[in-house]
N, CA, C and O atoms as a GROMACS GRO file, in nm:
protein
  260
    1MET      N    1  -0.500  -0.683   2.039
    1MET     CA    2  -0.443  -0.800   1.977
    1MET      C    3  -0.519  -0.836   1.849
    1MET      O    4  -0.459  -0.879   1.750
    2ARG      N    5  -0.650  -0.820   1.852
    2ARG     CA    6  -0.732  -0.853   1.736
    2ARG      C    7  -0.695  -0.767   1.615
    2ARG      O    8  -0.696  -0.816   1.502
    3TYR      N    9  -0.662  -0.640   1.638
    3TYR     CA   10  -0.627  -0.551   1.529
    3TYR      C   11  -0.497  -0.592   1.461
    3TYR      O   12  -0.482  -0.573   1.340
    4LEU      N   13  -0.404  -0.649   1.535
    4LEU     CA   14  -0.280  -0.697   1.476
    4LEU      C   15  -0.306  -0.816   1.383
    4LEU      O   16  -0.243  -0.830   1.278
    5ILE      N   17  -0.400  -0.901   1.422
    5ILE     CA   18  -0.436  -1.014   1.337
    5ILE      C   19  -0.500  -0.964   1.209
    5ILE      O   20  -0.469  -1.011   1.100
    6TYR      N   21  -0.592  -0.866   1.222
    6TYR     CA   22  -0.656  -0.809   1.103
    6TYR      C   23  -0.553  -0.740   1.013
    6TYR      O   24  -0.561  -0.749   0.890
    7LEU      N   25  -0.458  -0.670   1.073
    7LEU     CA   26  -0.354  -0.604   0.995
    7LEU      C   27  -0.270  -0.707   0.921
    7LEU      O   28  -0.235  -0.685   0.804
    8GLY      N   29  -0.236  -0.817   0.986
    8GLY     CA   30  -0.158  -0.922   0.920
    8GLY      C   31  -0.234  -0.984   0.804
    8GLY      O   32  -0.177  -1.008   0.698
    9ILE      N   33  -0.364  -1.011   0.823
    9ILE     CA   34  -0.446  -1.066   0.715
    9ILE      C   35  -0.455  -0.966   0.601
    9ILE      O   36  -0.450  -1.005   0.484
   10PHE      N   37  -0.469  -0.840   0.633
   10PHE     CA   38  -0.476  -0.734   0.532
   10PHE      C   39  -0.348  -0.730   0.450
   10PHE      O   40  -0.354  -0.722   0.327
   11LEU      N   41  -0.233  -0.735   0.514
   11LEU     CA   42  -0.105  -0.728   0.442
   11LEU      C   43  -0.080  -0.853   0.358
   11LEU      O   44  -0.030  -0.843   0.246
   12VAL      N   45  -0.113  -0.971   0.411
   12VAL     CA   46  -0.096  -1.094   0.334
   12VAL      C   47  -0.189  -1.093   0.213
   12VAL      O   48  -0.150  -1.133   0.104
   13GLY      N   49  -0.312  -1.047   0.233
   13GLY     CA   50  -0.406  -1.036   0.121
   13GLY      C   51  -0.356  -0.940   0.014
   13GLY      O   52  -0.371  -0.966  -0.105
   14ALA      N   53  -0.296  -0.830   0.057
   14ALA     CA   54  -0.242  -0.734  -0.038
   14ALA      C   55  -0.127  -0.795  -0.118
   14ALA      O   56  -0.116  -0.771  -0.238
   15LEU      N   57  -0.042  -0.872  -0.053
   15LEU     CA   58   0.069  -0.936  -0.123
   15LEU      C   59   0.022  -1.041  -0.222
   15LEU      O   60   0.074  -1.051  -0.333
   16VAL      N   61  -0.078  -1.120  -0.183
   16VAL     CA   62  -0.129  -1.223  -0.272
   16VAL      C   63  -0.202  -1.159  -0.390
   16VAL      O   64  -0.186  -1.201  -0.505
   17LEU      N   65  -0.281  -1.057  -0.361
   17LEU     CA   66  -0.356  -0.992  -0.468
   17LEU      C   67  -0.266  -0.914  -0.563
   17LEU      O   68  -0.304  -0.890  -0.678
   18SER      N   69  -0.148  -0.874  -0.517
   18SER     CA   70  -0.059  -0.798  -0.605
   18SER      C   71  -0.017  -0.882  -0.725
   18SER      O   72   0.000  -0.829  -0.835
   19GLN      N   73   0.001  -1.011  -0.705
   19GLN     CA   74   0.041  -1.097  -0.816
   19GLN      C   75  -0.075  -1.117  -0.914
   19GLN      O   76  -0.053  -1.120  -1.036
   20ALA      N   77  -0.196  -1.129  -0.863
   20ALA     CA   78  -0.313  -1.145  -0.951
   20ALA      C   79  -0.337  -1.017  -1.030
   20ALA      O   80  -0.371  -1.022  -1.148
   21ILE      N   81  -0.321  -0.904  -0.965
   21ILE     CA   82  -0.342  -0.776  -1.033
   21ILE      C   83  -0.231  -0.752  -1.134
   21ILE      O   84  -0.256  -0.691  -1.238
   22ALA      N   85  -0.110  -0.797  -1.107
   22ALA     CA   86   0.001  -0.779  -1.200
   22ALA      C   87  -0.025  -0.854  -1.331
   22ALA      O   88   0.018  -0.809  -1.438
   23MET      N   89  -0.094  -0.967  -1.324
   23MET     CA   90  -0.123  -1.043  -1.446
   23MET      C   91  -0.227  -0.974  -1.532
   23MET      O   92  -0.234  -1.000  -1.653
   24ILE      N   93  -0.309  -0.886  -1.474
   24ILE     CA   94  -0.410  -0.813  -1.551
   24ILE      C   95  -0.342  -0.705  -1.634
   24ILE      O   96  -0.398  -0.661  -1.735
   25ASP      N   97  -0.225  -0.662  -1.595
   25ASP     CA   98  -0.144  -0.562  -1.666
   25ASP      C   99  -0.212  -0.425  -1.670
   25ASP      O  100  -0.234  -0.368  -1.776
   26LEU      N  101  -0.244  -0.372  -1.550
   26LEU     CA  102  -0.300  -0.239  -1.539
   26LEU      C  103  -0.190  -0.134  -1.546
   26LEU      O  104  -0.072  -0.165  -1.524
   27ASP      N  105  -0.228  -0.011  -1.576
   27ASP     CA  106  -0.131   0.097  -1.580
   27ASP      C  107  -0.077   0.123  -1.440
   27ASP      O  108  -0.152   0.118  -1.343
   28PRO      N  109   0.054   0.150  -1.428
   28PRO     CA  110   0.110   0.175  -1.294
   28PRO      C  111   0.060   0.307  -1.236
   28PRO      O  112   0.041   0.405  -1.308
   29LEU      N  113   0.040   0.309  -1.107
   29LEU     CA  114   0.000   0.428  -1.033
   29LEU      C  115   0.118   0.476  -0.950
   29LEU      O  116   0.212   0.401  -0.927
   30PRO      N  117   0.113   0.602  -0.905
   30PRO     CA  118   0.218   0.648  -0.814
   30PRO      C  119   0.215   0.564  -0.687
   30PRO      O  120   0.109   0.538  -0.631
   31GLY      N  121   0.330   0.522  -0.643
   31GLY     CA  122   0.339   0.438  -0.525
   31GLY      C  123   0.365   0.292  -0.559
   31GLY      O  124   0.401   0.213  -0.472
   32ASP      N  125   0.348   0.254  -0.686
   32ASP     CA  126   0.379   0.118  -0.728
   32ASP      C  127   0.529   0.101  -0.735
   32ASP      O  128   0.603   0.197  -0.756
   33ILE      N  129   0.572  -0.021  -0.717
   33ILE     CA  130   0.715  -0.051  -0.718
   33ILE      C  131   0.752  -0.111  -0.853
   33ILE      O  132   0.698  -0.215  -0.892
   34LEU      N  133   0.842  -0.047  -0.925
   34LEU     CA  134   0.889  -0.095  -1.054
   34LEU      C  135   1.039  -0.115  -1.048
   34LEU      O  136   1.113  -0.030  -0.998
   35TYR      N  137   1.084  -0.228  -1.100
   35TYR     CA  138   1.226  -0.257  -1.104
   35TYR      C  139   1.258  -0.319  -1.239
   35TYR      O  140   1.212  -0.428  -1.271
   36ASP      N  141   1.338  -0.248  -1.319
   36ASP     CA  142   1.382  -0.297  -1.450
   36ASP      C  143   1.534  -0.309  -1.449
   36ASP      O  144   1.605  -0.213  -1.420
   37HIS      N  145   1.581  -0.428  -1.481
   37HIS     CA  146   1.725  -0.450  -1.488
   37HIS      C  147   1.752  -0.563  -1.586
   37HIS      O  148   1.717  -0.678  -1.559
   38GLU      N  149   1.812  -0.532  -1.696
   38GLU     CA  150   1.847  -0.628  -1.802
   38GLU      C  151   1.733  -0.726  -1.829
   38GLU      O  152   1.636  -0.690  -1.894
   39ASN      N  153   1.742  -0.849  -1.780
   39ASN     CA  154   1.640  -0.950  -1.806
   39ASN      C  155   1.530  -0.952  -1.701
   39ASN      O  156   1.433  -1.027  -1.715
   40TRP      N  157   1.540  -0.873  -1.597
   40TRP     CA  158   1.444  -0.873  -1.488
   40TRP      C  159   1.348  -0.756  -1.502
   40TRP      O  160   1.390  -0.643  -1.527
   41HIS      N  161   1.221  -0.783  -1.486
   41HIS     CA  162   1.120  -0.678  -1.480
   41HIS      C  163   1.022  -0.715  -1.369
   41HIS      O  164   0.949  -0.813  -1.380
   42ILE      N  165   1.022  -0.636  -1.262
   42ILE     CA  166   0.935  -0.662  -1.148
   42ILE      C  167   0.844  -0.541  -1.130
   42ILE      O  168   0.891  -0.428  -1.120
   43HIS      N  169   0.714  -0.567  -1.125
   43HIS     CA  170   0.615  -0.462  -1.102
   43HIS      C  171   0.524  -0.508  -0.989
   43HIS      O  172   0.454  -0.609  -1.002
   44ILE      N  173   0.524  -0.435  -0.878
   44ILE     CA  174   0.439  -0.467  -0.764
   44ILE      C  175   0.336  -0.355  -0.750
   44ILE      O  176   0.370  -0.245  -0.707
   45PRO      N  177   0.211  -0.383  -0.787
   45PRO     CA  178   0.106  -0.279  -0.782
   45PRO      C  179   0.054  -0.259  -0.640
   45PRO      O  180  -0.047  -0.317  -0.601
   46VAL      N  181   0.122  -0.177  -0.563
   46VAL     CA  182   0.090  -0.158  -0.422
   46VAL      C  183  -0.048  -0.094  -0.405
   46VAL      O  184  -0.128  -0.142  -0.324
   47ILE      N  185  -0.077   0.010  -0.478
   47ILE     CA  186  -0.202   0.084  -0.461
   47ILE      C  187  -0.322  -0.002  -0.498
   47ILE      O  188  -0.421  -0.005  -0.424
   48TYR      N  189  -0.316  -0.073  -0.611
   48TYR     CA  190  -0.426  -0.161  -0.651
   48TYR      C  191  -0.445  -0.272  -0.547
   48TYR      O  192  -0.559  -0.307  -0.514
   49SER      N  193  -0.337  -0.327  -0.497
   49SER     CA  194  -0.346  -0.437  -0.401
   49SER      C  195  -0.409  -0.391  -0.270
   49SER      O  196  -0.495  -0.459  -0.215
   50LEU      N  197  -0.365  -0.276  -0.220
   50LEU     CA  198  -0.421  -0.225  -0.095
   50LEU      C  199  -0.568  -0.189  -0.112
   50LEU      O  200  -0.649  -0.213  -0.023
   51GLY      N  201  -0.602  -0.131  -0.225
   51GLY     CA  202  -0.742  -0.098  -0.251
   51GLY      C  203  -0.830  -0.221  -0.259
   51GLY      O  204  -0.939  -0.224  -0.202
   52THR      N  205  -0.783  -0.324  -0.328
   52THR     CA  206  -0.860  -0.447  -0.340
   52THR      C  207  -0.872  -0.518  -0.206
   52THR      O  208  -0.979  -0.569  -0.172
   53ALA      N  209  -0.765  -0.521  -0.129
   53ALA     CA  210  -0.770  -0.584   0.003
   53ALA      C  211  -0.865  -0.508   0.095
   53ALA      O  212  -0.937  -0.569   0.175
   54THR      N  213  -0.868  -0.377   0.085
   54THR     CA  214  -0.959  -0.297   0.167
   54THR      C  215  -1.104  -0.326   0.131
   54THR      O  216  -1.187  -0.346   0.219
   55VAL      N  217  -1.134  -0.327   0.002
   55VAL     CA  218  -1.271  -0.355  -0.042
   55VAL      C  219  -1.314  -0.495   0.001
   55VAL      O  220  -1.427  -0.512   0.049
   56LEU      N  221  -1.228  -0.594  -0.015
   56LEU     CA  222  -1.262  -0.729   0.028
   56LEU      C  223  -1.280  -0.737   0.180
   56LEU      O  224  -1.369  -0.808   0.227
   57GLY      N  225  -1.197  -0.667   0.256
   57GLY     CA  226  -1.210  -0.665   0.401
   57GLY      C  227  -1.341  -0.603   0.446
   57GLY      O  228  -1.406  -0.653   0.538
   58ILE      N  229  -1.380  -0.494   0.382
   58ILE     CA  230  -1.507  -0.429   0.416
   58ILE      C  231  -1.624  -0.521   0.378
   58ILE      O  232  -1.721  -0.531   0.453
   59ALA      N  233  -1.615  -0.588   0.264
   59ALA     CA  234  -1.720  -0.680   0.223
   59ALA      C  235  -1.734  -0.796   0.320
   59ALA      O  236  -1.845  -0.836   0.353
   60ILE      N  237  -1.623  -0.850   0.367
   60ILE     CA  238  -1.627  -0.960   0.463
   60ILE      C  239  -1.686  -0.913   0.596
   60ILE      O  240  -1.766  -0.985   0.657
   61MET      N  241  -1.648  -0.794   0.642
   61MET     CA  242  -1.706  -0.742   0.766
   61MET      C  243  -1.857  -0.719   0.750
   61MET      O  244  -1.933  -0.746   0.844
   62PHE      N  245  -1.900  -0.672   0.635
   62PHE     CA  246  -2.040  -0.647   0.611
   62PHE      C  247  -2.121  -0.776   0.612
   62PHE      O  248  -2.230  -0.781   0.669
   63PHE      N  249  -2.068  -0.881   0.548
   63PHE     CA  250  -2.142  -1.006   0.539
   63PHE      C  251  -2.136  -1.088   0.668
   63PHE      O  252  -2.219  -1.177   0.688
   64ARG      N  253  -2.040  -1.060   0.755
   64ARG     CA  254  -2.034  -1.132   0.884
   64ARG      C  255  -2.145  -1.086   0.978
   64ARG      O  256  -2.185  -1.162   1.067
   65ARG      N  257  -2.193  -0.966   0.961
   65ARG     CA  258  -2.295  -0.912   1.052
   65ARG      C  259  -2.430  -0.959   1.017
   65ARG      O  260  -2.527  -0.922   1.083
   0.00000   0.00000   0.00000
C-alpha cells in the first residue's frame, strides 16, 4: 500500500513539475508530448518531469534517514 502512495506522489510531482519545466523552454526530448493546432500549442516535457521528480524523491529519501 505504501508503494502506491509513493507512486501517486511521484506522478503528481511529475505533472506539477512539467509546467515549471515548460516555462524554462528546454529542447524537446523523445517521449515528450507536443500538440500544435492553429492557435493551440501544448508541450508536456514528460522525460524532464520524470527525471526531476525522481531526483527530488531520492533527495527526500536521503534526507529522511
